[in-house]
N, C-alpha and C positions, 0 to 999 in steps of 0.2 A: 504494500499499500504506500502511496506517495506521501512524503512528509508535508505537513501543512505550512510550516514556517522555514524549515532548513532546506537548503539547496545542496548542490555538490561541494560547496565550500562555505559553510556557515549560513547566515541570514544576510540578505543583500537586496537593496532596492533604492528608489528615489527618495530623497529626504522629504519629510513632512507628507508623505503618501504611504498608504498601505501599512506595512510593518515597521517602517523607518520613522517612527514618531516618538516623542518623549513618553507618552502614555505606554506604548508597547514596550519600550526599553525598560521602563520601571517593572513591567510584568516579566520581561526576559530575565532581569537581574533577580527578582524575587523567586522566580521558578528555578533557575539554574542554581542559585545559592541554596535553596531548600534541598535541592537533589543532592548536591555535593556535600552539604552540612551533614546530612544523614548517613554519608559514607564514611565519615571520619569524625568521631565524637570529641577527641581531645583538642583539636585546633579547628578554628573557623576563619580561614584567611582566603581572600580572593585578591589577585593582583590584576590591574588594568593597564594596558598601554593603548596607544592610538597612532594613527598616521596624522597628517597635517591638514585635514579637511576642516573648514570653518564649522561644519555641522557637528564636529566632535565636541565642541563646547556646549551644545544643547543636549546631545545624546549621552555624554558621559555622566553628567549629574544625575539624570534619570536613572541610569543603570546603577550608579552608586547608591541612590536612594532605595532602589528595590532590593539590593544586596544587604544594605545596613538594616532595612525594615524586617528582613528575614533573620537577622542575627549574625551576619557575616562582618568581620573586620576587613577593611579594604586598604590596599596600598595602590596609589595611582603613580604611574611612571612617566607619563607624558609621551611624546613621540619616540618610538622605539621599533625596529624591525620585528616582524611577526615572530621569527624564530628566537629572537632575544627574549621576547615574552615567554615562549615555550620553555626555553632554557632556564629562565629565572623562576618560572612556576615550579620547575623540578628542584632547583638548587635551594630555593627558599622554603621548600616543603609546604607549599600552599595547597589548599583543597582544589583550587581551580584557577585558570588564567583566562582573561577575556581580552581579545584584540579588537578594537573598534576600527574597522577599515572596510573599504570596498576595493581593496587591491589595486588592479590595473584600470578600474572604471573611472569615469570622469568625476569631477568634484561634486556634482549635484547628487551622486549616489553615495550611500554609506551602508554600514552593516556591521556584523560582528562574527568573530571566529572563537569558538570555545575550546579550551584545552583542559584535560583532566590533570590530576596530580602527577602523572608520569610524563607530562609534557606532550602527550598525544592528542590529536584531534579525536572528537568523539565518534563512536560507532553509530550506525543507523539506529540500533536498539536503544542506546542511551538517549539519542536525540528524540526518539518517540516518547520516551518516559518523561523527558523535560517538556515536550509539547503538551502532554496531558496535564502537567502542573501549570503551564501557562494558561490553559483554558479552565482551570479549576478556580473556585472562589478564592480570591486573595486573602480573605479574612482567616482562612484556615492555616495560611503560611506566615502571617504576620506574627512576630515574636512579642513576648512580654516587654513592656517599655524598659524594665531593668536590664534586659538582655540585648538591647539594641547594639549594633556594631559600631566601631569607630573608624574614622578615615584618616589616612596620613599620606602625604605626598613624599615620594622618594626622588631625590634629584640625581642620584648616581646610577640610574638603570643602564644608561649607555656605557659607562665605565665598567660596570660589572659584566656586561655582555661582552665587551672588547676583551677583558681579561680571560673570560671563558674561551673565546675564539683563539687567543694567542696560546693558551695552555694546550691546545690540540697540536701544536707544532714545536719542533726543537727550539731551545732557547736561543741558539745561534742564528736561527732563520731571520734573514733580513732582505730588504728589497733595494738596497743601495745601488745607485746607478740605473735604476729603472724609471722610465717616464710612463706614467699611467693616466689615461683619461677616464674619469668616472662620471656617470650620469645618475643622479640620485632621484630623478623624476619629481623634484620638489616634494618629496614624500618622507617616509619614516626613517630613511637611512641618511638623511642630510647632515646629521651630526656624526654618527658613528663611522660611516665609510671613509670620509676624508681623514678623520683623526687616526683610524686604524692603520691606513696605508702610510701616512706621514710618520707615525710611530715606528713603522718598520723601515723607515729611510727612503721611501719612494718619493720621486718628484711627481706631485699630483696636480692635474689640471681638472678641477671640478666644474660640472654643469648641474643645473637643477638643484641648487642648494640654497635657494632663496624662496621658500614657501610663503605664500600670502593668504592661504586658505582656499584659493580658487584655482591655482596653477598646477596642482598635482596631476601628473600624467599628461599635461597639456603640451602636445607637440615635443614631448621628450620622453625619456625612460625606455624600458625594454620593448614597448609596443611601437616606438618611433626611433629606431636605432640609427637613423641617418645623422643625428646630432654627433654621436661618438665617431662615426665614420669621418665627418668633416674635421673634427677636432684632432683625431689621430693624424690625419694628413697635415693639418696646420702646425702641430707641435712636434711632428715626427716621433710620436710615442710608440713604445713597444707593443702596447695593447690598449684596447678601449673596453670598458666594462659598464653595462647599463642595467640598472635595477627598475623594478616597477614600484608603485606607490607604497607597498608594505614591505618591499625588499625580500619577498620569498621567491622571486624570479630573477634570473640573470641571463642577459644576452651579451655576447662579446663581439669584438672586431679586431682582426689581426692587423699587423703593421702595414699591410698592403691595402687595407680598406675593406676587406671582405667580412661580411657579417657572419657570425658563428652562432648557430642556434643550439638549443638544448640537446638535440640528438648528437651533434658532433662532440659536445662537451662530454656527454655520457660515454660515447665510444672511446674517447681518449682516456678517461678516467678508468673505464672497465679494463682497457688494455694494460694501463700502468699498474692498476691494483693487482691484476692477475700476475704480472711479472714480479711484483713485489710480494706476492703471496698474501696480499691483504683481502682480495676479493672473496666473499663468502657466497657460495651457491651459484649466483649468476646475476642477471639484471632484469628488473621489472620496468617495462615500458607501458604504453597505453595504446588504445585503438588508433590514436593519431600518430604514433611513432612511425617514422619513415621506414619503408621496407628495406632501404639501403642499410640502415642501422642493424636491422635483423640479419641481413645477409653477411655483414661484416662480422658481427658477433659469432655467427655460426662458423665462419672461416677460422675464427680464433678459438673455437671449441668452448665458447662461453654460452651458457644457457640463456635464453631470452624468452620471457613470457609477457603477455599483455594483460592489463587490467582495464576497468572502465576509466573514462577520462576524469581526472581529478586526483591531486596529489594525496588525498586522504585514502583513496582506493589503492593507489600505488603502495602507500606505507602499510596498509592492512595486508596486501598480498606479500610484501617483503617480510613482514612479521610472521605471517603464517608459514612461509617457505624458508625462513631464516636466511634471506638474502640481505646484503647490506649496501646495495646500490640500486637506485631506480629513479625515474623521473619522466618528464614530459618535454616535448619539442619546444613548448613555450618558455622553457628555462626553469620550470619547477624541478629541482634536482634534490633528492634526498640522499645524504651520505649517512647511511645507517650506522657507521662506526662512530659518528660524532653527533648526530641530530635526529630529532623525531619528526621534523617537517622540513619542507623546502627552505633553504637559507642561501640567498644570493651572495652574501658576504663570505660565508664559509666556503661555498664553491669557488668563488673568485680566489680565496687564499689557496685553495688546494691546486687550482690551475697555476697560479703564480709560483707556488712552491716547485711545480714541475718545470715552469718556464725559466726560472732564474739562472739556470745553467746553459739552457739552449739559446735563449734570447730571441728566437724567431717564433712568434705565435702562428705564423702561416704554416710552418712545418709541424708544429705540435698539434694544432687544432683542426686541420683539414684531413680527417682520418679516413673517410670513406666517400664514395660518390653517391650522393642522394638521388633517389628516384624522383623525377619532376613531380611536384605536388602542388596543387592549387586549392586554396581554401576560400570559400564564398560564404559570407555572413549576411543573412537576410533578416531585417527587422520585421517582426510580425506582432499582431495584436494577441493572437492565441497560438502558443506553441504546439498545441495538440493538432494543428492543421496537418502535421505529417502522418497522422493516423487515418486521414480521410482516404476514401477509395481512390480518388484521382491522384493523390500524391503517392499512395502505396503503389499504384500501377506504374507511375512515372519512375520511382525508385527501382522497381523490378525491371522495367524496360532498359534502364541505364545499366543496371547490373549485368543483364544479358549481353548488352553491347560491349562492355569492357571485360567480360569474363575471359580469363586466361591471359590477359594482357595488363591487368592492374586491378585496383580495387577502389570501392566507394564507400564512404561512411557518411550517413546523414543522422544528425542528432540535435536534440534540443539543448541550447546553452543552459547550464545550471546556474548562471549568474546574471544573464541579461535576457531581454525579450528578443531573442534571435534564434534562427535555425542555422546551424553550421553544416555546411556540405564540404567534405574533403574527398578529392579524387586524386589518385597518383597512377602514373603509367609513363613509360618511355615515349609513348605516342601522345604528344601534347594536344593535337587536334581532337583526338578521342576524348581526352579529359574535358576539354571545353564543350564538346558536344553532349557528353553525359551530364555535366553541370547544368547546361542550358535546358535540358529536358526536365530536370527536377525543379529548377528555378521557375520555369513557366508554370508548372503545376501548383507551386506555392503562391505565386503572385496572381 
């Protein structure tokens, strides 16, 4: 059964509409706090971080109010990357962590991502239990006035996160002599990323580090990597690194100006980890992972399995199979040896650790020849349109046409009002023809 509030990556939508209102966030705080409070009797702590959207100032107080009304003590951290929150949830032994963000979406959207005490995103089963509490009568969850929670702001969240990241690498690791362009998307990493790389000795050329509440992901960040391409050329940098609004994604650019997506980064890491005998089990990709990645890993005798789209599903499969590497083409990459969710800064450090001796990102990161792939996003009023007879027939016709020469994936976006069509084949004309058939049935 479909979740009422949670999508593929938390709760997300347009601010002051639907679920993204102060009233709803009070209920989300009260319900999630009640659930996690009941799991751990001795401590009642929630920690909250956010990205740089102006709407965070309206949604955070409502969320805090709900948590405190249920008896949770709350620590607020301010702007911090998503995995920084996940790491601190675990290290501070909190009951739960909440990230207020809409990730790569525009400023007018917002939402939240929930993490359990282990720093993991929640399973569908737990989300359904919290949804029942959201719709229950609030009066049953409100605590005795003497047991209300307290709220405290912590100013050193980014410093704590940076220390955890550094501790994953040898003490002698440094980036002296390296010129690095970073694009922080005017988002959650605008403090941590430049500081971390400068601390390690790199010459840093930052982009997207002046958030104003409205410019998060605006013509910058991992969904618009042309910015780092131009800056790498301008500053003759060794590499460009681009994050999204909450820094759980990373896209790169080599010194020649070629954009490097998540699949290429995963291929490089898998190969390196196998050589170093770090790789456990194999790699988990998604239905969107390029077939070229699958073929490359097969040649290297590395197991490759696909999950549903969404880093939460990647992590669930990794945990089930005891794999320690997985991710998505979009740059959501999970290094299971170090993290519980996607972390753009951590992945960037792992790549830079490999690059420091070779100095040529173009040689390190162009690992396999990708199968030509086209992604078409169609804005719709009702995402269930793909269940209509007309649309089903169009998808079936397109699949028959491309059969044996490629593949097609049509799915509903879990975070936006869009239908996503992906087709891949060495025959580009075939791809375009198949997409056209499906787009016509939707429009």
